Structures are given as C-alpha cells and as structure tokens.
Jmol script that loads the backbone (N, CA, C; Angstrom):
load data "model"
ATOM      1  N   MET A   1      12.241  -4.370   5.351  1.00  0.00           N
ATOM      2  CA  MET A   1      13.478  -4.526   4.622  1.00  0.00           C
ATOM      3  C   MET A   1      13.792  -3.228   3.868  1.00  0.00           C
ATOM      4  N   SER A   2      15.018  -2.795   3.961  1.00  0.00           N
ATOM      5  CA  SER A   2      15.449  -1.603   3.245  1.00  0.00           C
ATOM      6  C   SER A   2      16.365  -1.994   2.110  1.00  0.00           C
ATOM      7  N   ALA A   3      16.089  -1.448   0.971  1.00  0.00           N
ATOM      8  CA  ALA A   3      16.928  -1.669  -0.199  1.00  0.00           C
ATOM      9  C   ALA A   3      17.875  -0.482  -0.341  1.00  0.00           C
ATOM     10  N   VAL A   4      18.521  -0.381  -1.490  1.00  0.00           N
ATOM     11  CA  VAL A   4      19.548   0.631  -1.694  1.00  0.00           C
ATOM     12  C   VAL A   4      19.267   1.401  -2.981  1.00  0.00           C
ATOM     13  N   ALA A   5      19.561   2.682  -2.950  1.00  0.00           N
ATOM     14  CA  ALA A   5      19.597   3.524  -4.143  1.00  0.00           C
ATOM     15  C   ALA A   5      20.986   4.155  -4.160  1.00  0.00           C
ATOM     16  N   ALA A   6      21.579   4.240  -5.339  1.00  0.00           N
ATOM     17  CA  ALA A   6      22.960   4.727  -5.425  1.00  0.00           C
ATOM     18  C   ALA A   6      23.157   5.655  -6.615  1.00  0.00           C
ATOM     19  N   THR A   7      24.257   6.402  -6.566  1.00  0.00           N
ATOM     20  CA  THR A   7      24.576   7.343  -7.647  1.00  0.00           C
ATOM     21  C   THR A   7      25.224   6.654  -8.840  1.00  0.00           C
ATOM     22  N   GLY A   8      25.719   5.438  -8.674  1.00  0.00           N
ATOM     23  CA  GLY A   8      26.378   4.738  -9.766  1.00  0.00           C
ATOM     24  C   GLY A   8      26.185   3.239  -9.688  1.00  0.00           C
ATOM     25  N   THR A   9      26.677   2.542 -10.711  1.00  0.00           N
ATOM     26  CA  THR A   9      26.598   1.086 -10.746  1.00  0.00           C
ATOM     27  C   THR A   9      27.934   0.500 -11.194  1.00  0.00           C
ATOM     28  N   TRP A  10      28.112  -0.772 -10.901  1.00  0.00           N
ATOM     29  CA  TRP A  10      29.253  -1.527 -11.395  1.00  0.00           C
ATOM     30  C   TRP A  10      28.806  -2.975 -11.532  1.00  0.00           C
ATOM     31  N   ARG A  11      29.575  -3.776 -12.215  1.00  0.00           N
ATOM     32  CA  ARG A  11      29.259  -5.192 -12.408  1.00  0.00           C
ATOM     33  C   ARG A  11      30.289  -6.034 -11.672  1.00  0.00           C
ATOM     34  N   ASP A  12      29.788  -6.980 -10.867  1.00  0.00           N
ATOM     35  CA  ASP A  12      30.703  -7.863 -10.147  1.00  0.00           C
ATOM     36  C   ASP A  12      31.196  -8.961 -11.104  1.00  0.00           C
ATOM     37  N   PRO A  13      32.093  -9.838 -10.650  1.00  0.00           N
ATOM     38  CA  PRO A  13      32.625 -10.883 -11.540  1.00  0.00           C
ATOM     39  C   PRO A  13      31.560 -11.805 -12.141  1.00  0.00           C
ATOM     40  N   ASP A  14      30.412 -11.920 -11.488  1.00  0.00           N
ATOM     41  CA  ASP A  14      29.320 -12.734 -12.016  1.00  0.00           C
ATOM     42  C   ASP A  14      28.410 -11.937 -12.939  1.00  0.00           C
ATOM     43  N   ASN A  15      28.825 -10.701 -13.279  1.00  0.00           N
ATOM     44  CA  ASN A  15      28.090  -9.793 -14.167  1.00  0.00           C
ATOM     45  C   ASN A  15      26.741  -9.351 -13.581  1.00  0.00           C
ATOM     46  N   VAL A  16      26.689  -9.250 -12.256  1.00  0.00           N
ATOM     47  CA  VAL A  16      25.492  -8.766 -11.567  1.00  0.00           C
ATOM     48  C   VAL A  16      25.682  -7.282 -11.263  1.00  0.00           C
ATOM     49  N   ARG A  17      24.659  -6.500 -11.510  1.00  0.00           N
ATOM     50  CA  ARG A  17      24.708  -5.043 -11.278  1.00  0.00           C
ATOM     51  C   ARG A  17      24.692  -4.767  -9.774  1.00  0.00           C
ATOM     52  N   ARG A  18      25.645  -3.961  -9.295  1.00  0.00           N
ATOM     53  CA  ARG A  18      25.776  -3.625  -7.875  1.00  0.00           C
ATOM     54  C   ARG A  18      25.867  -2.110  -7.712  1.00  0.00           C
ATOM     55  N   PRO A  19      25.528  -1.590  -6.504  1.00  0.00           N
ATOM     56  CA  PRO A  19      25.604  -0.141  -6.269  1.00  0.00           C
ATOM     57  C   PRO A  19      27.035   0.362  -6.132  1.00  0.00           C
ATOM     58  N   ALA A  20      27.232   1.616  -6.574  1.00  0.00           N
ATOM     59  CA  ALA A  20      28.539   2.263  -6.468  1.00  0.00           C
ATOM     60  C   ALA A  20      28.329   3.733  -6.157  1.00  0.00           C
ATOM     61  N   GLY A  21      29.396   4.392  -5.714  1.00  0.00           N
ATOM     62  CA  GLY A  21      29.313   5.812  -5.402  1.00  0.00           C
ATOM     63  C   GLY A  21      28.664   6.050  -4.046  1.00  0.00           C
ATOM     64  N   VAL A  22      27.799   7.035  -3.979  1.00  0.00           N
ATOM     65  CA  VAL A  22      27.091   7.373  -2.735  1.00  0.00           C
ATOM     66  C   VAL A  22      25.836   6.515  -2.654  1.00  0.00           C
ATOM     67  N   VAL A  23      25.658   5.804  -1.535  1.00  0.00           N
ATOM     68  CA  VAL A  23      24.488   4.937  -1.371  1.00  0.00           C
ATOM     69  C   VAL A  23      23.522   5.532  -0.354  1.00  0.00           C
ATOM     70  N   HIS A  24      22.245   5.316  -0.614  1.00  0.00           N
ATOM     71  CA  HIS A  24      21.160   5.784   0.245  1.00  0.00           C
ATOM     72  C   HIS A  24      20.249   4.606   0.575  1.00  0.00           C
ATOM     73  N   ALA A  25      19.630   4.632   1.749  1.00  0.00           N
ATOM     74  CA  ALA A  25      18.633   3.627   2.111  1.00  0.00           C
ATOM     75  C   ALA A  25      17.318   3.989   1.432  1.00  0.00           C
ATOM     76  N   TRP A  26      16.604   2.961   0.976  1.00  0.00           N
ATOM     77  CA  TRP A  26      15.358   3.171   0.244  1.00  0.00           C
ATOM     78  C   TRP A  26      14.395   2.042   0.570  1.00  0.00           C
ATOM     79  N   HIS A  27      13.141   2.381   0.851  1.00  0.00           N
ATOM     80  CA  HIS A  27      12.111   1.382   1.102  1.00  0.00           C
ATOM     81  C   HIS A  27      11.357   1.133  -0.202  1.00  0.00           C
ATOM     82  N   PRO A  28      11.410  -0.092  -0.740  1.00  0.00           N
ATOM     83  CA  PRO A  28      10.698  -0.376  -1.988  1.00  0.00           C
ATOM     84  C   PRO A  28       9.214  -0.020  -1.877  1.00  0.00           C
ATOM     85  N   GLY A  29       8.688   0.518  -2.951  1.00  0.00           N
ATOM     86  CA  GLY A  29       7.301   0.957  -2.968  1.00  0.00           C
ATOM     87  C   GLY A  29       7.156   2.446  -2.737  1.00  0.00           C
ATOM     88  N   THR A  30       8.244   3.096  -2.387  1.00  0.00           N
ATOM     89  CA  THR A  30       8.221   4.551  -2.202  1.00  0.00           C
ATOM     90  C   THR A  30       9.109   5.192  -3.264  1.00  0.00           C
ATOM     91  N   ASN A  31       8.941   6.484  -3.468  1.00  0.00           N
ATOM     92  CA  ASN A  31       9.730   7.185  -4.471  1.00  0.00           C
ATOM     93  C   ASN A  31      10.747   8.122  -3.832  1.00  0.00           C
ATOM     94  N   GLN A  32      11.138   7.805  -2.592  1.00  0.00           N
ATOM     95  CA  GLN A  32      12.150   8.634  -1.952  1.00  0.00           C
ATOM     96  C   GLN A  32      13.011   7.795  -1.033  1.00  0.00           C
ATOM     97  N   THR A  33      14.200   8.321  -0.754  1.00  0.00           N
ATOM     98  CA  THR A  33      15.115   7.645   0.147  1.00  0.00           C
ATOM     99  C   THR A  33      14.708   7.948   1.584  1.00  0.00           C
ATOM    100  N   VAL A  34      15.355   7.299   2.524  1.00  0.00           N
ATOM    101  CA  VAL A  34      15.065   7.527   3.940  1.00  0.00           C
ATOM    102  C   VAL A  34      15.387   8.969   4.326  1.00  0.00           C
ATOM    103  N   CYS A  35      16.399   9.568   3.684  1.00  0.00           N
ATOM    104  CA  CYS A  35      16.769  10.949   3.998  1.00  0.00           C
ATOM    105  C   CYS A  35      15.892  11.962   3.283  1.00  0.00           C
ATOM    106  N   GLY A  36      14.989  11.513   2.412  1.00  0.00           N
ATOM    107  CA  GLY A  36      14.038  12.417   1.795  1.00  0.00           C
ATOM    108  C   GLY A  36      14.321  12.812   0.360  1.00  0.00           C
ATOM    109  N   LEU A  37      15.357  12.265  -0.262  1.00  0.00           N
ATOM    110  CA  LEU A  37      15.640  12.592  -1.662  1.00  0.00           C
ATOM    111  C   LEU A  37      14.656  11.858  -2.575  1.00  0.00           C
ATOM    112  N   ALA A  38      14.099  12.564  -3.533  1.00  0.00           N
ATOM    113  CA  ALA A  38      13.226  11.939  -4.520  1.00  0.00           C
ATOM    114  C   ALA A  38      14.092  11.163  -5.506  1.00  0.00           C
ATOM    115  N   LEU A  39      13.759   9.897  -5.711  1.00  0.00           N
ATOM    116  CA  LEU A  39      14.566   9.063  -6.604  1.00  0.00           C
ATOM    117  C   LEU A  39      14.570   9.588  -8.026  1.00  0.00           C
ATOM    118  N   SER A  40      13.435  10.044  -8.503  1.00  0.00           N
ATOM    119  CA  SER A  40      13.348  10.495  -9.887  1.00  0.00           C
ATOM    120  C   SER A  40      14.109  11.800 -10.121  1.00  0.00           C
ATOM    121  N   LYS A  41      14.044  12.719  -9.191  1.00  0.00           N
ATOM    122  CA  LYS A  41      14.699  14.018  -9.372  1.00  0.00           C
ATOM    123  C   LYS A  41      16.202  13.968  -9.119  1.00  0.00           C
ATOM    124  N   SER A  42      16.640  13.096  -8.247  1.00  0.00           N
ATOM    125  CA  SER A  42      18.060  13.035  -7.920  1.00  0.00           C
ATOM    126  C   SER A  42      18.820  12.036  -8.793  1.00  0.00           C
ATOM    127  N   GLN A  43      18.143  11.378  -9.717  1.00  0.00           N
ATOM    128  CA  GLN A  43      18.734  10.436 -10.656  1.00  0.00           C
ATOM    129  C   GLN A  43      19.489   9.306  -9.964  1.00  0.00           C
ATOM    130  N   LEU A  44      18.911   8.804  -8.872  1.00  0.00           N
ATOM    131  CA  LEU A  44      19.496   7.668  -8.183  1.00  0.00           C
ATOM    132  C   LEU A  44      18.994   6.380  -8.835  1.00  0.00           C
ATOM    133  N   THR A  45      19.858   5.381  -8.874  1.00  0.00           N
ATOM    134  CA  THR A  45      19.493   4.073  -9.419  1.00  0.00           C
ATOM    135  C   THR A  45      19.050   3.178  -8.281  1.00  0.00           C
ATOM    136  N   LYS A  46      17.918   2.483  -8.461  1.00  0.00           N
ATOM    137  CA  LYS A  46      17.385   1.602  -7.423  1.00  0.00           C
ATOM    138  C   LYS A  46      17.998   0.212  -7.536  1.00  0.00           C
ATOM    139  N   PHE A  47      18.250  -0.380  -6.375  1.00  0.00           N
ATOM    140  CA  PHE A  47      18.753  -1.740  -6.279  1.00  0.00           C
ATOM    141  C   PHE A  47      17.845  -2.513  -5.317  1.00  0.00           C
ATOM    142  N   PRO A  48      16.677  -2.975  -5.778  1.00  0.00           N
ATOM    143  CA  PRO A  48      15.726  -3.621  -4.874  1.00  0.00           C
ATOM    144  C   PRO A  48      16.218  -4.954  -4.308  1.00  0.00           C
ATOM    145  N   GLY A  49      17.169  -5.601  -4.970  1.00  0.00           N
ATOM    146  CA  GLY A  49      17.672  -6.879  -4.493  1.00  0.00           C
ATOM    147  C   GLY A  49      18.858  -6.766  -3.557  1.00  0.00           C
ATOM    148  N   THR A  50      19.315  -5.563  -3.285  1.00  0.00           N
ATOM    149  CA  THR A  50      20.465  -5.344  -2.404  1.00  0.00           C
ATOM    150  C   THR A  50      19.985  -4.702  -1.109  1.00  0.00           C
ATOM    151  N   GLU A  51      20.274  -5.341   0.001  1.00  0.00           N
ATOM    152  CA  GLU A  51      19.854  -4.815   1.301  1.00  0.00           C
ATOM    153  C   GLU A  51      20.851  -3.781   1.814  1.00  0.00           C
ATOM    154  N   TRP A  52      20.365  -2.907   2.691  1.00  0.00           N
ATOM    155  CA  TRP A  52      21.161  -1.819   3.266  1.00  0.00           C
ATOM    156  C   TRP A  52      22.410  -2.351   3.961  1.00  0.00           C
ATOM    157  N   ALA A  53      22.292  -3.440   4.682  1.00  0.00           N
ATOM    158  CA  ALA A  53      23.434  -3.987   5.419  1.00  0.00           C
ATOM    159  C   ALA A  53      24.540  -4.476   4.481  1.00  0.00           C
ATOM    160  N   GLU A  54      24.199  -4.834   3.248  1.00  0.00           N
ATOM    161  CA  GLU A  54      25.176  -5.371   2.308  1.00  0.00           C
ATOM    162  C   GLU A  54      26.090  -4.314   1.697  1.00  0.00           C
ATOM    163  N   VAL A  55      25.762  -3.036   1.853  1.00  0.00           N
ATOM    164  CA  VAL A  55      26.596  -1.977   1.264  1.00  0.00           C
ATOM    165  C   VAL A  55      27.348  -1.167   2.309  1.00  0.00           C
ATOM    166  N   GLN A  56      27.360  -1.618   3.543  1.00  0.00           N
ATOM    167  CA  GLN A  56      28.121  -0.930   4.583  1.00  0.00           C
ATOM    168  C   GLN A  56      29.598  -1.251   4.417  1.00  0.00           C
ATOM    169  N   PRO A  57      30.459  -0.242   4.284  1.00  0.00           N
ATOM    170  CA  PRO A  57      31.880  -0.487   4.006  1.00  0.00           C
ATOM    171  C   PRO A  57      32.589  -1.393   5.017  1.00  0.00           C
ATOM    172  N   ALA A  58      32.191  -1.355   6.257  1.00  0.00           N
ATOM    173  CA  ALA A  58      32.882  -2.156   7.271  1.00  0.00           C
ATOM    174  C   ALA A  58      32.536  -3.642   7.181  1.00  0.00           C
ATOM    175  N   THR A  59      31.310  -3.956   6.796  1.00  0.00           N
ATOM    176  CA  THR A  59      30.876  -5.348   6.863  1.00  0.00           C
ATOM    177  C   THR A  59      30.165  -5.858   5.620  1.00  0.00           C
ATOM    178  N   GLY A  60      29.813  -5.004   4.698  1.00  0.00           N
ATOM    179  CA  GLY A  60      28.986  -5.398   3.561  1.00  0.00           C
ATOM    180  C   GLY A  60      29.719  -6.183   2.496  1.00  0.00           C
ATOM    181  N   ILE A  61      29.008  -7.126   1.902  1.00  0.00           N
ATOM    182  CA  ILE A  61      29.615  -7.956   0.860  1.00  0.00           C
ATOM    183  C   ILE A  61      29.552  -7.291  -0.516  1.00  0.00           C
ATOM    184  N   HIS A  62      28.713  -6.256  -0.671  1.00  0.00           N
ATOM    185  CA  HIS A  62      28.598  -5.562  -1.949  1.00  0.00           C
ATOM    186  C   HIS A  62      29.075  -4.113  -1.854  1.00  0.00           C
ATOM    187  N   ALA A  63      30.029  -3.847  -0.984  1.00  0.00           N
ATOM    188  CA  ALA A  63      30.487  -2.479  -0.744  1.00  0.00           C
ATOM    189  C   ALA A  63      31.802  -2.157  -1.449  1.00  0.00           C
ATOM    190  N   ASP A  64      32.202  -2.950  -2.404  1.00  0.00           N
ATOM    191  CA  ASP A  64      33.497  -2.755  -3.055  1.00  0.00           C
ATOM    192  C   ASP A  64      33.646  -1.394  -3.719  1.00  0.00           C
ATOM    193  N   GLU A  65      32.607  -0.912  -4.373  1.00  0.00           N
ATOM    194  CA  GLU A  65      32.683   0.350  -5.098  1.00  0.00           C
ATOM    195  C   GLU A  65      31.939   1.491  -4.410  1.00  0.00           C
ATOM    196  N   VAL A  66      31.511   1.287  -3.163  1.00  0.00           N
ATOM    197  CA  VAL A  66      30.813   2.329  -2.407  1.00  0.00           C
ATOM    198  C   VAL A  66      31.836   3.335  -1.910  1.00  0.00           C
ATOM    199  N   THR A  67      31.636   4.612  -2.263  1.00  0.00           N
ATOM    200  CA  THR A  67      32.574   5.646  -1.829  1.00  0.00           C
ATOM    201  C   THR A  67      32.076   6.377  -0.598  1.00  0.00           C
ATOM    202  N   GLU A  68      30.761   6.418  -0.406  1.00  0.00           N
ATOM    203  CA  GLU A  68      30.196   7.150   0.730  1.00  0.00           C
ATOM    204  C   GLU A  68      28.815   6.591   1.058  1.00  0.00           C
ATOM    205  N   VAL A  69      28.515   6.549   2.345  1.00  0.00           N
ATOM    206  CA  VAL A  69      27.193   6.163   2.824  1.00  0.00           C
ATOM    207  C   VAL A  69      26.515   7.428   3.335  1.00  0.00           C
ATOM    208  N   CYS A  70      25.300   7.697   2.880  1.00  0.00           N
ATOM    209  CA  CYS A  70      24.571   8.891   3.309  1.00  0.00           C
ATOM    210  C   CYS A  70      24.413   8.875   4.827  1.00  0.00           C
ATOM    211  N   ARG A  71      24.893   9.916   5.483  1.00  0.00           N
ATOM    212  CA  ARG A  71      24.827   9.988   6.951  1.00  0.00           C
ATOM    213  C   ARG A  71      23.398  10.076   7.448  1.00  0.00           C
ATOM    214  N   ARG A  72      22.551  10.804   6.727  1.00  0.00           N
ATOM    215  CA  ARG A  72      21.163  10.948   7.163  1.00  0.00           C
ATOM    216  C   ARG A  72      20.403   9.636   7.004  1.00  0.00           C
ATOM    217  N   CYS A  73      20.664   8.910   5.939  1.00  0.00           N
ATOM    218  CA  CYS A  73      20.035   7.597   5.771  1.00  0.00           C
ATOM    219  C   CYS A  73      20.533   6.623   6.841  1.00  0.00           C
ATOM    220  N   ALA A  74      21.827   6.662   7.128  1.00  0.00           N
ATOM    221  CA  ALA A  74      22.392   5.790   8.158  1.00  0.00           C
ATOM    222  C   ALA A  74      21.759   6.080   9.511  1.00  0.00           C
ATOM    223  N   ALA A  75      21.570   7.355   9.822  1.00  0.00           N
ATOM    224  CA  ALA A  75      20.922   7.721  11.088  1.00  0.00           C
ATOM    225  C   ALA A  75      19.470   7.255  11.096  1.00  0.00           C
ATOM    226  N   GLY A  76      18.787   7.376   9.968  1.00  0.00           N
ATOM    227  CA  GLY A  76      17.412   6.927   9.866  1.00  0.00           C
ATOM    228  C   GLY A  76      17.269   5.425   9.985  1.00  0.00           C
ATOM    229  N   MET A  77      18.330   4.707   9.663  1.00  0.00           N
ATOM    230  CA  MET A  77      18.328   3.247   9.762  1.00  0.00           C
ATOM    231  C   MET A  77      18.834   2.770  11.120  1.00  0.00           C
ATOM    232  N   GLY A  78      19.158   3.695  12.012  1.00  0.00           N
ATOM    233  CA  GLY A  78      19.522   3.326  13.372  1.00  0.00           C
ATOM    234  C   GLY A  78      20.999   3.287  13.671  1.00  0.00           C
ATOM    235  N   ALA A  79      21.828   3.818  12.794  1.00  0.00           N
ATOM    236  CA  ALA A  79      23.278   3.829  13.051  1.00  0.00           C
ATOM    237  C   ALA A  79      23.598   4.826  14.158  1.00  0.00           C
ATOM    238  N   ARG A  80      24.596   4.517  14.919  1.00  0.00           N
ATOM    239  CA  ARG A  80      25.057   5.390  15.990  1.00  0.00           C
ATOM    240  C   ARG A  80      26.451   5.891  15.667  1.00  0.00           C
ATOM    241  N   ARG A  81      26.758   7.074  16.175  1.00  0.00           N
ATOM    242  CA  ARG A  81      28.117   7.587  16.025  1.00  0.00           C
ATOM    243  C   ARG A  81      29.065   6.778  16.877  1.00  0.00           C
ATOM    244  N   LYS A  82      30.259   6.556  16.358  1.00  0.00           N
ATOM    245  CA  LYS A  82      31.250   5.795  17.114  1.00  0.00           C
ATOM    246  C   LYS A  82      31.922   6.629  18.177  1.00  0.00           C
ATOM    247  N   SER A  83      32.006   7.915  17.962  1.00  0.00           N
ATOM    248  CA  SER A  83      32.629   8.778  18.957  1.00  0.00           C
ATOM    249  C   SER A  83      31.796  10.045  19.116  1.00  0.00           C
ATOM    250  N   LYS A  84      31.882  10.602  20.268  1.00  0.00           N
ATOM    251  CA  LYS A  84      31.146  11.827  20.551  1.00  0.00           C
ATOM    252  C   LYS A  84      31.977  13.027  20.092  1.00  0.00           C
ATOM    253  N   PRO A  85      31.323  14.053  19.533  1.00  0.00           N
ATOM    254  CA  PRO A  85      32.075  15.218  19.081  1.00  0.00           C
ATOM    255  C   PRO A  85      32.490  16.132  20.224  1.00  0.00           C
ATOM    256  N   TRP A  86      32.145  15.770  21.442  1.00  0.00           N
ATOM    257  CA  TRP A  86      32.486  16.603  22.591  1.00  0.00           C
ATOM    258  C   TRP A  86      33.226  15.753  23.603  1.00  0.00           C
ATOM    259  N   GLN A  87      33.816  16.396  24.582  1.00  0.00           N
ATOM    260  CA  GLN A  87      34.556  15.690  25.604  1.00  0.00           C
ATOM    261  C   GLN A  87      34.213  16.268  26.964  1.00  0.00           C
ATOM    262  N   ARG A  88      33.939  15.394  27.925  1.00  0.00           N
ATOM    263  CA  ARG A  88      33.626  15.851  29.283  1.00  0.00           C
ATOM    264  C   ARG A  88      34.926  16.068  30.032  1.00  0.00           C
ATOM    265  N   ILE A  89      35.034  17.214  30.697  1.00  0.00           N
ATOM    266  CA  ILE A  89      36.228  17.531  31.476  1.00  0.00           C
ATOM    267  C   ILE A  89      35.803  17.736  32.924  1.00  0.00           C
ATOM    268  N   ASP A  90      36.458  17.029  33.817  1.00  0.00           N
ATOM    269  CA  ASP A  90      36.191  17.194  35.241  1.00  0.00           C
ATOM    270  C   ASP A  90      37.293  18.021  35.858  1.00  0.00           C
ATOM    271  N   PRO A  91      37.099  18.807  36.847  1.00  0.00           N
ATOM    272  CA  PRO A  91      35.841  18.979  37.568  1.00  0.00           C
ATOM    273  C   PRO A  91      34.867  19.887  36.809  1.00  0.00           C
ATOM    274  N   ARG A  92      33.626  19.514  36.952  1.00  0.00           N
ATOM    275  CA  ARG A  92      32.574  20.300  36.294  1.00  0.00           C
ATOM    276  C   ARG A  92      32.349  21.583  37.082  1.00  0.00           C
ATOM    277  N   PRO A  93      32.014  22.648  36.396  1.00  0.00           N
ATOM    278  CA  PRO A  93      31.785  23.917  37.114  1.00  0.00           C
ATOM    279  C   PRO A  93      30.543  23.894  37.980  1.00  0.00           C
TER     280      PRO A  93
END
end "model"
wireframe off; spacefill off
backbone 0.3
color backbone group
C-alpha cells in the first residue's frame, strides 16, 4: 500500500486533514518518497491514511486541492503516458 506525502494540507467538510498542492507517493515506514525525496528535508507532510489512488485528479476522491502529481512518483507507481511524444511516419527509410 502506498500512502501520500504532500506540500500542503486542507480540511474537508468533515474537518479531516487532506493533501493539497504537489503530491508524492510514499511507502509508510520509510523516510523518502518513491521519487527519492527525503520527507524531513523537503518539508513534505505525510498522510498515512490516504492512498495514492485517492489523490489522482482524474479519479481520486481526495484530489480537490491537488495541483500537481509528481511525474516520477507516478511512473514509479506504474502510471503510463497517455500519448507518445513521437510520431511514426510511413514510409520508413
């Protein structure tokens, strides 16, 4: 299970603390994010009760205040690019 570390916090209508700003994937019990940022040095706030899938802007239920998802953490969690940055043109040389 992957939890979340974020640059900010907000309170939902039930007064529960939720992640905001830039979110990173984090495995509880470690002191760094999936992309390698140290939690203590980067001043990220840990959210052990919030799963990575819950903060994805497209589908997450706790993504209201998320402004950005770390691309390196997303790749480390198995996300794929939706489009390729290149285009194949035929006929090939």
